[in-house]
Every structure is written in structure tokens, then in C-alpha cells.
TORFI-239437 format. One line per field, with one value per residue: residue in three letters; y, x, z of N, C-alpha, C in turn. Coordinates in steps of 0.001 Angstrom, whole numbers, plus 524288, in hexadecimal, padded with zeros to 5 digits. Layout:
N
residu ALA/...;
nyy Y/...;
nxx X/...;
nzz Z/...;
cayy Y/...;
caxx X/...;
cazz Z/...;
cyy Y/...;
cxx X/...;
czz Z/...;
This chain:
226
residu MET/ALA/GLU/ALA/LEU/ALA/GLU/GLU/SER/PRO/SER/VAL/LYS/ALA/GLN/CYS/VAL/GLY/PHE/VAL/PHE/PRO/MET/HIS/TYR/PHE/GLY/LEU/PRO/LEU/GLN/VAL/GLU/GLU/PHE/LEU/GLU/LYS/LEU/ILE/ILE/TYR/GLU/SER/PRO/TYR/THR/PHE/ALA/VAL/ALA/THR/CYS/GLY/VAL/PRO/TYR/TRP/GLY/ARG/PRO/PHE/LEU/ASP/ALA/GLU/GLU/ILE/LEU/ALA/ARG/LYS/LYS/ARG/LYS/LEU/TYR/GLY/LYS/TRP/PHE/LEU/ARG/LEU/VAL/SER/ASN/TYR/ILE/PRO/TYR/ARG/ASP/ILE/ALA/ALA/ASP/TRP/ARG/ILE/SER/ILE/ARG/ALA/CYS/LEU/ALA/LYS/ARG/LYS/ILE/SER/LYS/ILE/ALA/GLU/ALA/VAL/ARG/ASN/LYS/GLU/ASP/HIS/SER/THR/TRP/GLN/VAL/LEU/LYS/ALA/PHE/CYS/GLN/ARG/TYR/HIS/GLU/LYS/TRP/ARG/GLY/ARG/GLN/SER/GLU/ILE/ASP/GLU/ASN/PHE/ILE/CYS/ASP/GLY/GLU/LYS/CYS/THR/SER/CYS/GLY/LEU/CYS/GLU/LYS/ILE/CYS/PRO/ARG/GLY/ASN/ILE/THR/ARG/PRO/GLU/GLY/SER/PRO/VAL/TRP/HIS/HIS/ASN/CYS/VAL/GLU/CYS/LEU/GLY/CYS/LEU/HIS/ILE/CYS/PRO/ALA/GLU/ALA/ILE/ASP/TYR/GLY/GLU/ALA/THR/ARG/GLY/ARG/ARG/ARG/TYR/ARG/HIS/GLU/ASP/VAL/ALA/VAL/ARG/GLU/LEU/LEU/ARG;
nyy C38A3/C3B03/C38FA/C408B/C49AF/C4B01/C4F2C/C5B1C/C6166/C5BC6/C57A3/C56D5/C5374/C5126/C4BD0/C4835/C487F/C4204/C40ED/C389F/C351B/C326D/C360C/C3E53/C40DB/C45DC/C4BE9/C503E/C481E/C4C38/C4B9C/C4AE4/C5445/C5AC1/C5733/C5A01/C64D8/C6689/C623A/C6470/C66DD/C65B1/C63DD/C5FD3/C5C6E/C5662/C5364/C4B66/C4575/C3B88/C3740/C2E5B/C2782/C240F/C26E7/C2D15/C39ED/C4008/C4A93/C52F6/C51D5/C53DF/C5E12/C6323/C6011/C64D6/C6F52/C70E0/C6DF8/C7593/C7E6F/C7C47/C7D95/C7526/C6AF6/C615C/C582E/C4E87/C47D0/C3E7A/C3642/C2AAF/C1FC6/C17DB/C1060/C1495/C1736/C1B77/C1809/C1BDB/C1FD7/C1838/C0A6E/C02C4/C001C/BF4E9/BE934/BE640/BEF91/BF5A5/BF094/BF299/BFD79/BFE57/BF9D2/C00AE/C098B/C0724/C0732/C11AE/C1685/C1372/C1984/C2378/C238A/C2307/C2C9B/C334C/C30ED/C34F5/C3F25/C43E5/C4CFE/C4C57/C4D17/C4C81/C4990/C509B/C508D/C57AB/C5F66/C686B/C6529/C5CA2/C61BB/C6797/C5F6D/C5A48/C6228/C6353/C59D2/C5AAE/C62A9/C5DBD/C582A/C5638/C507A/C4735/C3D51/C3A34/C32D8/C2942/C1CB2/C12C5/C0558/C002A/BF5E7/BF080/BF53B/BF39D/BF933/BFAD3/C0366/C0711/C0E5A/C17A2/C18CA/C19DF/C2333/C2F0E/C389D/C37DA/C3719/C2FDC/C29CF/C1FF3/C1ED0/C174C/C0E64/C0CC4/C149C/C22B0/C2DEF/C3AD2/C43E6/C4815/C44AC/C3F69/C396B/C3086/C2652/C1E81/C19A1/C13D7/C0CA1/C072C/C01B7/BF569/BEF99/BF3F1/BFAC6/C0536/C0EB2/C17F6/C1E6E/C18E7/C163E/C109D/C06F8/BF96A/BFA8C/BF87F/BF8FD/BFF62/BFD6B/BFF4F/BF3F9/BF2ED/BF920/BF9A0/BF95E/BFDB3/C0517/C0D1C/C11E2/C1C52;
nxx 48D8D/48D8C/48338/47E5A/48176/47ABD/4723D/46B3C/46D8F/47523/475B9/479AB/47790/47CB5/482E7/48CD2/494B5/49A2B/4A3B7/4A790/4B078/4B783/4C4B8/4C7BA/4D11B/4D7AD/4D0A4/4C374/4B961/4B239/4A729/4A583/4A924/4A1BF/498CF/49AAE/49AAA/49051/48A87/4821E/48409/47DE7/47F4C/489E9/49171/49A63/4A310/4A8E9/4B2E8/4B701/4C0A7/4C2BB/4CD5C/4D86A/4E245/4E577/4E4FF/4EA38/4E579/4D9C4/4CF16/4C913/4CB2F/4C68D/4BC3E/4BA1C/4BAAE/4B1BC/4AA04/4ABB6/4A74B/49D40/49CC7/4A080/4A8CB/4B34A/4B509/4B971/4C30A/4C732/4CFE3/4CE03/4D419/4D2DC/4D0D6/4D6BE/4CFA8/4D23D/4D543/4D972/4E2E9/4E899/4E8D7/4DEFD/4E159/4E815/4E169/4E42B/4E810/4DF1D/4D8E3/4DE6A/4DDA6/4D2D4/4D12B/4D6C2/4D138/4C737/4C9EA/4CC65/4C30B/4BD01/4C1C3/4BFC7/4B4D5/4B369/4B7DC/4B0D8/4A796/4AA33/4AB10/4B494/4BF1A/4C6E8/4D206/4D9B1/4E506/4E74C/4EDF8/4F6CD/4EFF0/4EE9B/4F2E4/4EC31/4E2C3/4E41E/4E577/4DBC6/4D4D7/4D827/4D515/4CA1B/4C839/4C822/4BF1E/4B75A/4BC97/4BF6E/4BA4F/4BCF0/4C465/4BFE2/4BCD3/4B57F/4B488/4ADC2/4ABD0/4AD0F/4A5BF/499C0/490B7/48BFA/489BC/48D4C/49571/490B4/48956/48F4E/4949B/4971D/4949C/48DA0/4921E/49318/48D8D/4869E/4845B/484F6/48674/4915C/4999E/49949/4A057/49E50/4A45F/4A3DB/4A93D/4AE1F/4B67A/4B60B/4B6FA/4AFE1/4A99B/4B0DD/4B4F5/4AC27/4A886/4A4D5/4A913/4B28B/4B38A/4B545/4BF17/4C8F0/4CEB8/4DAB7/4E05A/4DB38/4D901/4D886/4DA36/4D681/4C951/4C1CD/4B9DE/4B550/4B47C/4AC1B/4A468/4992F/49512/48B1D/48AAD/49072/48BAE/48460;
nzz 6458B/63AE9/63830/63E89/63A04/631CD/6366E/63917/641E5/6499D/656C2/66465/6718A/67D28/68856/686BA/67BC6/6711A/666D1/65D12/653BC/6478C/6441F/639E6/630AC/63816/63D6E/64008/63A9F/62F52/62FC8/63A36/63DF2/63910/63E1F/648B0/64774/644E8/64D08/657EE/664C7/6700C/67A89/68214/68ABD/68B15/68132/677CC/66F58/66679/65E4A/654BF/64EE7/646B5/648FB/65478/65A43/652A3/64C56/64CC3/6502F/65910/65BBD/6530F/65478/65DEA/65B65/65588/65CE7/66458/6603F/6625D/66C8C/6722D/67712/675D0/67F3B/68084/6793B/67071/66961/66258/65F02/65453/64919/63DB2/632A3/62974/61E64/614CB/6179A/61D7A/61F77/626BC/63423/63973/63E1C/64870/64C66/64BF2/6534D/65C8A/65D1B/65E1B/667DD/66E74/66C5A/670B5/67B4E/67C93/67A14/68260/68A3F/68671/6870B/691BD/694C3/68FCF/69516/69EBA/69BF3/69974/696AD/68B5F/683C6/67800/67029/66464/65A2A/6512F/64D87/646F9/63D3A/63B42/63A6B/63108/62A17/62AFA/62795/61D69/61939/61A84/61370/609DF/608F5/6015C/5FA63/5FEE1/5FDBF/5F3D1/5F2B4/5F4B0/5EFFE/5E9B3/5E7EF/5DE40/5DBE1/5E508/5EB71/5F1D1/5F216/5FBC6/601E2/60B73/60C60/6094F/61127/61A65/619AA/61FD4/61BE3/61401/60A4E/602AC/5F7BC/5F048/5E4C8/5DCD5/5E1EF/5E580/5EDE2/5EDA2/5EFD7/5F561/5F781/60190/60A3B/61653/61810/61EA6/61C71/61DAE/61618/610A5/617EC/61B24/612B1/60E83/60685/604B6/5FC70/5FB78/5FA84/5FED3/5F6A3/5F175/5F9F9/601DF/5FE39/60063/60AFD/61865/61D26/62770/6328F/63F36/64705/64DBC/649E2/642B5/6356D/633A7/63B8F/6382B/62FD1/629F7;
cayy C3E01/C3BA2/C3960/C456D/C4DE6/C4B82/C522F/C60C1/C6368/C57A7/C59E0/C531A/C557D/C4CC6/C4CE5/C46B4/C47CA/C404E/C4086/C34CC/C3592/C313A/C3A96/C3E6F/C4477/C4869/C4F7D/C4E63/C46D2/C50AD/C4B00/C4BCE/C59F4/C5CEE/C55A4/C5D46/C6A23/C66A4/C604B/C67FF/C646B/C6898/C6347/C5BE1/C5DC3/C538C/C520D/C48B5/C438B/C3753/C36E4/C2961/C289E/C202E/C292C/C3101/C3EAC/C4340/C4CD4/C570D/C517D/C561B/C63E8/C64F3/C5F5D/C68E3/C7465/C70DC/C6DCA/C7A6B/C821C/C7B06/C7E1D/C7007/C694C/C5BC7/C5723/C49F9/C470E/C39D2/C336A/C24EE/C1D77/C130E/C0ECD/C184C/C14B9/C1ECA/C14B0/C1E47/C2101/C1349/C05EC/C01F7/BFD8D/BEF1F/BE7BB/BE664/BF513/BF761/BEE4F/BF543/C02AA/BFDAF/BF8B2/C0581/C0D55/C05D9/C0913/C175D/C17E1/C131E/C1E05/C2806/C2313/C245F/C322B/C35E6/C304A/C388D/C4450/C45E3/C4FC9/C493C/C4F33/C48D9/C4C08/C5143/C52B1/C59D4/C6198/C6C00/C620C/C5984/C6552/C68AB/C5A93/C5950/C6600/C6221/C557E/C5CEA/C65D3/C5A86/C5480/C54E7/C4CE6/C42B9/C3848/C3925/C2E62/C2461/C19A4/C0E1D/C0127/BFE8D/BF028/BEEB4/BF7D8/BF09A/BFCED/BF9FB/C0870/C0879/C1310/C1C0E/C193E/C1B44/C2856/C32D6/C3D67/C36E2/C3893/C2B67/C2786/C1B72/C1F22/C12A7/C0A1B/C0DEA/C19B3/C2782/C31EC/C4013/C481B/C4A59/C4058/C40C5/C3586/C2CDA/C213A/C1AA9/C16A7/C101D/C0899/C03FF/BFE9F/BEFD4/BED47/BF6DD/BFCCB/C0AC6/C1035/C1D86/C1E67/C13E3/C1525/C0D1E/C019C/BF51E/BFB95/BF682/BFC76/BFECE/BFF1B/BFD06/BEF00/BF34C/BFCCE/BF73F/BFCB7/C00A5/C0950/C115D/C13F9/C20CF;
caxx 48E95/48BF7/47D80/47CC9/48287/475FA/46E5C/46BEB/4702F/4762C/476C7/47A97/4772E/47E3B/486DD/491DD/494A0/49F22/4A450/4AB6A/4B142/4BCC7/4C7A7/4C8BF/4D541/4D96C/4CCB1/4BDF9/4B6B4/4AF04/4A1F0/4A57E/4A973/49CC7/49537/49BB6/4990A/48AB2/48828/48083/484FA/47ACA/4815A/48DED/4957E/49F55/4A365/4AE07/4B3B5/4BAB6/4C237/4C547/4D172/4DC73/4E6F4/4E388/4E7CE/4EB30/4E09F/4D741/4C95E/4C698/4CB78/4C2B8/4B716/4B98B/4B9B2/4AC43/4A6C2/4AC55/4A35E/4983E/49D9E/4A13B/4AE5E/4B426/4B7C6/4BC8C/4C4BE/4CA55/4D0DE/4CD6B/4D6F2/4D08D/4D35E/4D647/4CD62/4D35A/4D8AA/4DC80/4E82A/4EB25/4E506/4DD06/4E51F/4E7AE/4DD5B/4E648/4E845/4D9AA/4D71D/4E115/4DB6C/4CD84/4D199/4D857/4CCB4/4C346/4CB99/4CC32/4BD88/4BB4B/4C3B6/4BCCE/4AF72/4B3A0/4B89D/4AC0A/4A3F2/4ABD8/4AB36/4B9F9/4C1D0/4CB4D/4D417/4DD44/4E8A8/4E5D7/4F325/4F769/4EAC6/4EEBD/4F38A/4E788/4DE8F/4E513/4E48B/4D630/4D25E/4D967/4D161/4C4D8/4C7E1/4C780/4BAE2/4B45E/4BFB5/4C104/4B853/4BE7A/4C7C2/4BD14/4BBB1/4B267/4B50F/4A86A/4AB43/4AC82/4A144/494E7/48C60/4894E/487E1/48F54/49884/48D21/486C4/492CD/496F6/494BC/49357/48A49/4953E/49378/488E6/487DB/480A3/484FB/48840/49660/49987/49B57/4A162/49C6F/4A7AB/4A2BA/4AB6E/4B149/4BAD3/4B5C6/4B84A/4ABD6/4A7D7/4B509/4B58E/4A76D/4A756/4A619/4ABCB/4B74C/4B382/4B6AB/4C472/4CA40/4D33E/4DD8E/4E328/4D873/4D827/4DB0A/4DAAF/4D235/4C530/4C155/4B557/4B5DB/4B1AB/4A754/4A0B4/49666/49411/4861D/48B80/49336/48883/4813A;
cazz 643C0/6356D/6384A/6411A/63654/62E8A/63944/63874/6468D/64D62/65BE9/668A6/676DF/68062/68C53/684BC/67615/66F16/6612F/65B98/64DF9/645AA/64270/63453/62F07/63CEF/63F86/64048/635AC/62D8E/63167/63FF4/63E68/637A5/64254/64D37/64621/644A0/651CE/65C1D/669E4/673D1/67FCC/68215/68EA2/689D1/67BB7/676B0/66A01/665B1/658B1/65367/64B39/64627/64BBD/657E0/65BD9/64E04/64A53/64FED/64FDF/65DA7/65B2F/64F54/656F6/6621E/658F5/65410/661A4/6672A/65E27/664A0/67231/67465/676DB/6767C/68419/67FCA/673D7/6700A/6648A/662EC/65AA6/6525E/6444F/63973/62E1A/624D5/61B8A/610AD/619B9/61E96/62040/62C08/637A1/63A11/641E7/64DC6/64E37/64CBD/65838/660D1/65D6E/66013/66D69/670E5/66BD2/674A2/68032/67CAA/67A0A/687E9/68D29/6847E/68927/69734/6951C/68E59/6997A/6A2EB/699B9/69A34/6928A/68938/67F00/67523/66C6D/65EE3/65854/64BFE/64C75/6427A/6388A/63A7F/63890/62B85/62726/62AE1/62462/617D0/617C6/61A25/60EB3/60544/60A06/5FCB3/5F71D/601FB/5FBD2/5EE77/5F2CE/5F566/5EB69/5EABC/5E40E/5DCC5/5DB9D/5EA50/5EE1D/5F1E2/5F282/600C0/603C2/610B5/60BE9/60921/6164F/61EA8/618DE/62361/61926/60F6D/605DF/5FEF0/5F54C/5ECE7/5E079/5D9A4/5E552/5E7DD/5F08F/5EB35/5F409/5F379/5F909/606AD/60D3C/61AFE/61822/62312/61A1A/61F2D/61172/60F15/61BC8/61BD6/60DF2/60F97/6021A/60429/5F723/5FB76/5FC15/5FECE/5F344/5F11C/5FEDD/6055D/5FBF6/60332/61087/61B8B/61F08/62D32/635C3/64482/64706/650EA/6476A/63E69/630D1/6344D/63F39/6354E/62B7B/62B1B;
cyy C3EE0/C3C1D/C3EAA/C4A0E/C4EF3/C4E9F/C5804/C6305/C5EF7/C59F3/C555F/C5601/C5113/C4EC9/C4BDE/C45ED/C463A/C3FE6/C3CA4/C3493/C33D8/C363E/C3A13/C4290/C4816/C4C29/C4CE9/C4C86/C4B40/C5054/C4BE7/C5197/C5C7C/C5BD2/C5932/C630E/C6A7B/C6556/C649F/C64DD/C67B2/C6857/C5EE7/C5D87/C5AFB/C51C1/C4FB0/C4703/C3F69/C36E7/C31A8/C2A5E/C23E7/C21D4/C2D7E/C35B2/C4234/C4594/C50E1/C569A/C53F9/C5C1C/C65DC/C646F/C63A6/C6E26/C74F4/C7131/C7300/C7E9F/C8102/C7B37/C78C3/C6EB1/C637C/C5B21/C525D/C4913/C4251/C3820/C2D8F/C2270/C184C/C114A/C12FE/C1562/C17DB/C1BDF/C1727/C1F7D/C1C07/C0F2D/C057E/BFEDB/BF795/BEDE9/BE7DB/BEBEE/BF744/BF585/BF12E/BFABB/C025E/BFCDB/BFDAA/C0988/C0C2B/C07B7/C0F15/C1930/C178D/C17C9/C22EF/C2804/C24B8/C2A36/C3534/C3579/C3414/C3E5A/C46E5/C4917/C4C75/C4BC2/C4B5E/C4BE7/C4C61/C53BF/C5459/C5C51/C6523/C6900/C5EF4/C5CEA/C667C/C63F0/C5978/C5D25/C6525/C5DA0/C577F/C5FFD/C62CF/C5693/C52B6/C5108/C47B9/C3D94/C3716/C344C/C2928/C21C8/C14BF/C0A30/BFF07/BF8CC/BEDFA/BF0BF/BF488/BF417/BFC41/BFF1E/C0A0E/C0D75/C17E6/C1D07/C1B12/C20ED/C2C5B/C37DD/C3C8A/C3813/C346C/C2A0C/C2302/C1B35/C1A3D/C0E04/C0B3B/C1390/C1E24/C2B86/C3776/C4498/C4AF7/C466F/C4264/C3CF4/C321F/C2762/C1CF5/C174F/C1296/C0BA1/C0512/C0089/BF8CC/BED5F/BEFBF/BF8EE/C028C/C0B70/C1618/C1E1F/C1911/C1259/C111A/C07B4/BFD84/BF61C/BF9D9/BFAC2/BFB87/C0092/BFC68/BF82C/BEF29/BF6EA/BFA36/BFB2A/C0025/C0551/C0E17/C1437/C1880/C1F2A;
cxx 48CA5/48601/47BC0/47DAD/47DFA/471BE/46F61/46EDF/4712B/477A6/47789/479F8/4782F/4826A/48C92/4916F/499FF/49F29/4A8AB/4ABE1/4B6D3/4BFA6/4C8EF/4CCEB/4D6B4/4D565/4C735/4BC38/4B311/4A98B/4A17C/4A5D6/4A440/49897/495FD/499E3/49301/4880F/486C7/4810C/48244/47D28/48588/49245/49AB9/49F27/4A8E2/4AE3F/4B7CC/4BBC3/4C4F2/4C924/4D535/4E183/4E527/4E739/4E958/4E5E7/4DE6A/4D16E/4C6BC/4C6CE/4C744/4BD34/4B639/4B851/4B412/4A8D7/4A733/4A880/49DF1/49857/49DDD/4A722/4AEAE/4B747/4BB3B/4BDF4/4C85E/4CB16/4D052/4CFBC/4D45D/4D376/4D28B/4D417/4CE60/4D740/4DB15/4E23B/4EB1F/4E70C/4E36D/4E10A/4E414/4E3AF/4DF57/4E69D/4E2D8/4D7B6/4D97A/4DE72/4D5CC/4CD8E/4D2F8/4D3F3/4C87C/4C4CC/4CB09/4C683/4BB5E/4BCEF/4C0E4/4B781/4AF81/4B462/4B3D9/4A803/4A535/4AC2C/4B0A4/4BBC6/4C643/4CCF3/4D7C6/4E0DB/4E60E/4EAB3/4F2F4/4F249/4EAA1/4EF4A/4EE9A/4E302/4DF43/4E3DA/4DEB3/4D364/4D374/4D5E5/4CBEC/4C422/4C72C/4C2E0/4B807/4B773/4C0D4/4BF3B/4B9CD/4C20C/4C50A/4BC21/4B8C7/4B33E/4AFA8/4A7B4/4AAB6/4A785/49C66/49010/4893C/48739/489D5/49281/49523/48AC5/48A2E/494ED/4943C/4930D/48F58/48CFA/4957E/48DEF/48A84/483F7/4807A/48737/48D17/49665/49BB6/49BDC/4A050/49F74/4A639/4A478/4AE7F/4B5AF/4BAB4/4B75A/4B46B/4AA44/4ABE6/4B52B/4B0CC/4A637/4A8AF/4A93A/4B147/4B7CE/4B54A/4BC41/4C4FB/4CF41/4D5D1/4DFCF/4E06F/4D78F/4DB44/4DB9A/4D5C9/4CE26/4C460/4BC13/4B5FD/4B270/4AC8F/4A35E/49E60/49582/48F46/486D9/48E04/48FF1/4852C/47B8C;
czz 63E1B/63526/63A6F/63D66/632A3/6313C/638BD/63D24/64A6D/652A7/65FEC/66DDD/67A85/68433/68A96/67EE1/6744C/66922/66022/655A5/64C88/64450/63CAA/6330A/633A6/63F31/63FB0/63AD1/6343C/62F8D/63765/640F5/63D23/63BDB/6471C/64C5D/64671/649BA/655B4/6614F/66DF5/6793A/67FC9/68600/68D93/68437/67AD0/67127/669F8/65FC3/657E0/64F0E/64AD4/648EC/64F38/65872/6573F/64C4F/64E32/64FEB/6548D/65D8F/65794/6519F/65B08/65FE7/6577F/658E4/664A5/6653E/6601E/66A94/674E5/673E6/6775A/67B81/683B8/67A1E/673B7/66A87/665CC/65E3E/65920/64D81/6403D/634B3/6291F/62159/6169A/61266/61ABA/61FAD/625F2/62F2C/6380F/63E70/6477D/64FCF/64F32/651EE/65CCB/66177/65F9A/66608/6706B/670B8/66FCD/679EB/680A9/67CDC/67F91/68B1B/68B75/686EF/68F02/69823/693B2/692CD/69DCF/6A10E/69A91/6959B/69097/6843A/67C81/6717D/6672A/65C62/65296/64A20/647C0/63D83/63753/63895/632BE/62825/626C4/62750/61E89/615F0/616FC/614FC/609B3/605CA/60509/5F93E/5F9D0/5FF9B/5F65C/5EE29/5F35F/5F00A/5ED0D/5E650/5E2F2/5DCA8/5E124/5ECF7/5ED84/5F231/5F7AF/6032B/6091E/61081/60BFD/60E6F/61A83/61E1E/61C7E/620DC/614CF/60A50/6018D/5FCCF/5F1CD/5E85D/5DD05/5DCFB/5E823/5E9F8/5ED15/5EF93/5F1DF/5F607/5FDEB/60AE9/61205/61BC2/61CFB/62173/61BC6/61AB1/60FF3/612D2/61C2E/61715/60E98/60B26/60168/5FEA6/5F6EB/5FD72/5FBFE/5FBC5/5F332/5F651/6022B/60329/5FF09/6090B/61378/61CA8/624EB/62F0E/63AFF/644E2/64A1D/64E7A/642AE/63A25/631A6/637EB/63CA9/63182/62D56/62BAC;
């Protein structure tokens, strides 16, 4: 999606179109919202979405996606939450390894069920609780987008100037004029720069100091880079 946003008119023509994204602040990540707004869908008899999250059912990502798609005369036939690992470490540390293993196992089972439903083009809805509260919370977060990255700090002594933080940023919000990262106030708070840093030189304020970083064991660094 980040790459497609650089295109003037990203488009898709297929019998089945799916959107898979993480949930940010109980709603759509900003770059996913922008992608859906910009995307031209020529043909899609069946459209579905999967939202990965640390806590399912709280939020309204599918409602927000459907509002955008409705303006394109499209709808979501299948909607699923997929519980994985919350990597928002400013709130709390990464789950214990045994808990991560259990969630990975359960997620694989659910993915198989989702895949079967998609193959059969089944309708599937899901709970989205506290929708009004989540909308206010999400909009409040969106309103301070220019301030989001002010909490990022980089330990110059740990930083190796590898450049991974700059490469992974989906917004091109990071530059390194003198080796260490500088943020330019167009952040979506994905925390990709923090989690990918091999030296753990990047923190989000004091809250993340000493907390574990996370990347799914089956995902290579090169697969995450722009």
C-alpha cells in the first residue's frame, strides 16, 4: 500500500480483492485510509478485509473502510479480526514468548478458516464494540499527527547509522543528515523504525526503554523495507 500511494492512480481489477492491515488506535492506519481513498477498483465481485491486532473487536476499522468503499460503490463482504501480538510498546511490553506462540498457533488456524471463506466468497461480519468511543479516540489521535513523532529519541552512542529506520518508514518521514535519524512530523506511529533498529537505539519517550522489540519470526527484514 505504501508503494501504491506513490502512484498517481493506483488501481485493481480482479475477481477477489482483499485488504490486510494492522489496527491503529482502534481504527484504520492513516496510510491505509489514504490508500483506500485513492484506489480505483474496476471490478471486484468479492471484497474482504482482515485487521490484525493485539485486542480484537474493540474498534471500528471495518466501518471506516466500508464508508470509503461505499463511495466507490463497493462493499466488504468478509470482515475478520486476526489477533496476533501488540507491538505498541509505549503502552506495555511485548507479550511473553509462550503467549506469542499460542497466539501464532491460533492465528494460523483462523487464517485457514478465513482462506476457506474467501475461496467460497462467503459473507462474514464481526463485532466492532464501543464504536462511538473508538471513533472519538481515533480522531483525537489523528488531530495531533504533526506532534506524534516528537516523542522519538535516538541514542547516538548506540546508533550504527545502518539506515534501516529511514528505509522502513512508510511515509518517508525519516532522514539521516548526520547518520542518526531525524523525524519530520509526518508520522503515522507505526513504530517500524523502533522495532527494526538492530541496536535498539530508538525509543518512544522513556516508556519504551528496556522493553522488548518485536518482529514476526517468519518475516525477514528485507520484506519490510520500502
